[in-house]
C-alpha positions in Angstrom: 115.3 120.8 97.0 117.9 120.6 99.7 119.0 117.1 100.8 118.2 116.6 104.4 118.7 113.6 106.5 114.9 112.8 106.4 114.7 113.2 102.6 117.8 111.0 102.2 116.4 108.3 104.3 113.0 108.5 102.5 114.8 108.3 99.1 117.0 105.4 100.2 114.0 103.4 101.6 112.1 104.0 98.3 115.1 102.7 96.3 115.4 99.6 98.4 111.7 98.9 98.2 111.7 99.2 94.4 114.6 96.7 94.2 113.2 94.3 96.8 109.6 94.0 95.6 110.3 91.8 92.5 112.6 89.5 94.6 109.9 89.0 97.2 107.3 88.2 94.5 109.5 85.5 92.9 110.5 83.9 96.2 108.5 80.8 97.3 105.9 81.4 100.0 107.4 81.0 103.5 105.6 79.4 106.4 105.8 80.7 110.0 106.1 78.0 112.5 105.2 78.9 116.1 106.7 76.8 118.8 106.3 77.0 122.6 109.5 76.5 124.6 110.3 76.6 128.3 112.6 79.5 129.1 114.5 78.7 132.3 115.5 82.4 132.8 111.9 83.5 132.7 110.6 80.5 134.5 107.7 80.3 132.0 106.8 79.2 128.5 107.7 81.4 125.6 106.6 81.5 122.0 109.3 81.3 119.3 108.6 82.0 115.7 110.6 80.5 112.9 110.3 81.1 109.1 110.4 77.9 107.0 110.7 78.1 103.3 
């Protein structure tokens, strides 16, 4: 099978996923905190998400 850019990216993504899955399972559950802030440049409120471990 010739190594094309698409197959290289697919193989790389698979290798990264195999290594990352056990780390994600051991990590403590993270909470997503949603905060509304006033953005002066928009002149309106904006939602900002932050991940808290």
